[in-house]
C-alpha positions as CSV (number, residue, x, y, z in Angstrom):
1,M,64.9,-39.7,72.4
2,Q,66.9,-42.5,73.9
3,D,69.3,-44.6,71.8
4,I,67.7,-48.0,70.8
5,E,69.7,-51.0,71.1
6,P,68.9,-54.2,69.3
7,L,69.2,-57.2,71.4
8,F,68.8,-60.8,70.2
9,S,67.3,-63.4,72.6
10,Y,67.1,-67.2,72.1
11,G,66.3,-67.9,75.7
12,T,64.9,-66.7,78.9
13,L,64.8,-63.0,78.0
14,Q,61.9,-64.0,75.7
15,D,59.7,-64.9,78.8
16,T,57.3,-62.0,79.7
17,A,57.9,-62.7,83.5
18,V,61.7,-62.3,82.8
19,Q,61.1,-59.2,80.8
20,L,59.0,-57.5,83.4
21,E,61.4,-58.3,86.3
22,T,64.5,-57.3,84.3
23,F,63.1,-54.2,82.4
24,G,59.8,-53.4,84.0
25,R,58.0,-53.8,80.7
26,E,57.1,-56.3,78.0
27,L,59.5,-56.1,75.1
28,T,58.5,-55.9,71.4
29,G,60.5,-57.3,68.6
30,F,60.6,-59.6,65.5
31,K,61.7,-63.1,64.8
32,D,65.1,-63.5,63.3
33,Q,68.0,-66.0,63.2
34,L,71.4,-65.6,64.6
35,L,74.2,-66.8,62.1
36,G,77.2,-68.8,62.9
37,Y,76.0,-70.3,66.4
38,Q,74.5,-73.5,67.6
39,L,72.7,-74.0,71.1
40,E,74.0,-76.1,73.8
41,T,72.9,-76.0,77.6
42,V,74.5,-74.5,80.6
43,E,73.6,-75.0,84.2
44,I,72.9,-71.8,86.0
45,K,74.2,-71.5,89.6
46,D,72.6,-68.1,90.3
47,T,69.7,-69.0,92.4
48,G,68.1,-65.6,91.7
49,V,68.2,-66.2,87.9
50,V,66.9,-69.8,88.5
51,E,64.1,-68.5,90.5
52,L,63.2,-65.9,88.0
53,S,63.4,-68.1,85.0
54,G,62.0,-71.2,86.7
55,E,64.9,-73.2,84.9
56,S,68.2,-74.5,86.3
57,H,69.6,-75.1,82.7
58,H,69.6,-72.4,80.1
59,P,70.3,-72.5,76.4
60,I,73.8,-71.0,75.5
61,A,75.0,-70.1,72.0
62,M,78.3,-71.5,70.9
63,A,80.2,-70.1,68.0
64,T,80.7,-72.3,65.1
65,G,81.9,-69.8,62.4
66,N,79.6,-71.5,60.0
67,D,76.7,-69.2,58.9
68,T,74.7,-72.3,57.9
69,D,74.3,-72.9,61.8
70,Q,71.5,-70.7,63.0
71,V,69.8,-70.1,66.2
72,D,66.1,-68.9,66.3
73,G,65.0,-66.1,68.4
74,M,63.7,-62.6,68.7
75,V,65.4,-59.2,68.1
76,F,64.0,-56.8,70.8
77,E,64.4,-53.0,70.7
78,I,65.7,-51.7,74.2
79,T,67.4,-48.7,75.5
80,A,71.2,-48.5,76.4
81,Q,70.0,-48.5,80.2
82,E,68.1,-51.6,79.6
83,L,71.0,-53.3,77.9
84,A,73.0,-52.6,81.0
85,Q,70.1,-54.2,83.0
86,S,70.3,-57.3,80.8
87,D,74.1,-57.4,81.4
88,E,73.2,-57.6,85.2
89,Y,70.7,-60.5,84.5
90,E,72.9,-62.6,82.6
91,V,75.4,-64.9,84.4
92,D,79.3,-65.0,83.9
93,D,78.9,-68.0,81.6
94,Y,77.6,-65.5,78.9
95,K,79.3,-62.6,77.3
96,R,77.6,-59.9,75.1
97,V,78.7,-59.7,71.5
98,M,77.4,-58.0,68.3
99,G,76.0,-60.9,66.2
100,K,75.0,-61.2,62.6
101,M,71.2,-61.8,61.8
102,K,69.8,-63.7,58.9
103,S,67.7,-60.5,58.2
104,G,70.9,-58.7,57.5
105,A,70.5,-56.7,60.8
106,Q,73.1,-56.8,63.7
107,A,72.0,-57.2,67.4
108,W,73.7,-57.8,70.7
109,V,73.5,-61.2,71.8
110,Y,74.6,-63.2,74.8
111,V,76.9,-66.2,73.8
112,S,79.2,-68.6,75.7
113,A,82.0,-66.7,77.4
114,S,84.2,-69.7,77.1
């Protein structure tokens, strides 16, 4: 049995086409909220990512440190190998951190690297 890694997505990783291209399958998960962040927008300069997502600007979570700030999204269960694949998909504007969810769970999430 492979280790399962929780991954919270508030953006393009929720798109079926992006999931199929990145992981080779459609992901399953549950709705949740990331605490202590708010969404802004970042321009994506990687043409491969823009072609795949169909969008030149993606949402990006910015830390506020205030748990009343919440970002809606989905927690997906993926393998450690799939987590590495999602690292490849995300551009350098993002870094992966462990986030606190409203449900009490913790999950990996890509947030602003700056």
